[in-house]
C-alpha positions in Angstrom: 288.7 60.8 142.4 288.5 57.9 145.3 287.8 58.5 149.1 290.6 57.9 150.8 290.5 55.3 153.4 290.6 56.5 156.8 291.5 55.2 160.8 287.9 55.5 162.0 286.4 52.2 160.8 282.3 52.5 159.7 280.5 49.6 159.1 280.2 49.7 154.8 276.0 48.7 155.4 275.7 52.1 157.0 277.5 54.0 154.4 275.9 51.9 151.4 272.1 52.6 153.5 272.7 56.8 154.5 274.1 56.9 150.2 271.4 55.1 149.1 269.3 57.3 151.2 270.6 60.7 149.8 270.7 59.8 146.3 266.9 58.0 146.4 266.4 62.1 148.0 267.9 63.4 145.3 266.4 61.8 142.6 263.0 61.4 143.6 262.3 64.4 145.5 265.3 67.6 145.9 265.4 67.5 141.8 261.5 67.5 141.4 261.2 70.1 143.8 262.9 72.8 141.8 261.3 74.4 138.5 261.0 72.1 135.7 263.9 74.0 133.8 266.5 72.9 136.1 266.0 68.9 136.0 267.9 68.2 132.7 270.6 70.6 134.1 271.9 69.4 137.1 272.9 65.9 137.8 274.2 63.9 140.7 278.1 62.8 140.9 277.5 58.9 142.8 281.3 58.9 143.6 281.1 62.4 145.1 278.3 62.2 146.7 279.8 58.6 148.3 282.6 60.7 149.3 280.4 63.2 151.5 278.7 59.9 153.0 282.1 58.3 153.8 283.9 61.9 155.3 280.0 62.6 157.3 280.6 58.6 158.8 284.5 59.6 159.5 283.9 63.2 161.3 280.4 61.6 163.4 282.7 58.6 164.5 285.5 60.9 165.8 282.9 63.7 167.7 281.5 60.1 169.3 284.6 59.0 170.8 286.3 62.9 171.3 282.6 63.2 173.3 282.1 60.3 174.8 278.9 59.5 172.5 277.1 56.8 171.5 275.2 57.9 169.1 274.7 61.4 167.5 271.3 63.1 168.0 269.5 64.3 165.0 271.0 67.7 165.3 274.8 66.8 164.7 273.0 64.6 161.8 271.7 67.3 160.4 274.3 69.1 160.6 277.4 67.2 159.7 275.3 66.1 157.0 275.1 69.8 155.7 278.6 70.5 156.2 280.2 67.1 154.2 277.4 67.8 150.9 278.4 71.7 151.3 281.7 70.4 151.0 282.1 67.8 148.3 279.1 69.1 146.3 277.7 66.7 144.3 274.9 68.2 142.3 277.1 69.3 139.3 275.8 71.4 135.7 275.7 69.8 133.0 278.2 71.8 129.7 274.7 73.5 128.6 273.3 74.9 132.3 272.7 78.5 132.6 273.8 79.3 135.7 271.7 81.2 138.0 271.5 81.9 141.6 269.6 78.4 142.2 271.9 76.7 140.6 274.8 78.2 142.1 273.9 77.2 144.9 272.2 74.2 144.3 274.8 72.2 146.6 273.6 74.4 149.4 270.1 73.8 148.6 270.9 70.3 148.7 272.8 70.3 151.6 269.9 72.1 153.7 267.1 69.7 152.1 269.7 66.6 153.4 269.9 67.7 156.8 266.3 68.8 157.6 265.5 65.2 156.7 266.3 64.3 159.9 264.4 66.7 161.8 260.8 66.9 162.7 258.6 68.4 159.6 257.4 71.4 161.9 261.1 72.5 161.8 261.0 72.7 158.0 257.4 73.8 158.0 258.6 76.8 160.4 261.5 77.9 158.6 261.1 81.4 156.5 262.4 82.2 153.2 264.3 84.7 154.8 266.2 82.0 157.1 266.6 79.7 154.3 268.5 82.3 152.5 270.3 83.2 155.2 271.3 79.2 155.7 272.3 78.9 152.4 274.6 82.1 152.5 276.1 80.9 155.3 277.3 77.7 154.0 278.3 79.5 151.0 280.5 82.4 152.0 281.5 81.7 155.7 283.5 79.3 157.7 281.4 76.8 160.1 281.7 73.9 161.8 279.9 70.6 162.2 279.1 71.8 165.8 278.4 75.6 165.1 275.6 73.9 162.5 273.9 71.7 165.1 273.9 74.5 167.8 272.6 76.3 165.2 269.5 73.5 164.0 269.1 72.6 167.9 268.0 76.6 168.4 266.0 76.4 165.6 264.1 73.4 166.0 263.7 75.1 169.9 262.3 78.3 168.9 259.9 76.3 166.3 258.5 74.1 169.0 257.6 77.1 170.3 255.5 78.4 168.6 257.7 80.5 166.9 259.0 81.1 163.2 262.2 81.6 162.1 
């Protein structure tokens, strides 16, 4: 599988840097944050991760061109990261993996985890387990757009920074 070239031109070094950041995030933080029983049941498909990163930049560049923006704010970065990781599902299960609710939603969990790194850590700290499960459900079963997720993430940030928990 390879990512098809698009008409949007993103600097290859930006794609490479984001790919490497997400790969490091998976290998050094996300996987180690899972229960040890899952560590050997999953792996990341680098080609699918690269496709997700490329699609992210293509989508962001189209959005910026449409909106006349020079940059994408942190909410859009978080949202579009979640969108494309969720779409490409780069985390794969090994043949002998025993699928349970964590493994079945591991890509959604990684998408959320990867998106939240763009936000202030207080946002993650203010997120309840119930809301996290709601996000997993949304990414798994509901149609969504990057713009919709960006708006939701902005609302989350506002709620948490105003002393609330979500």
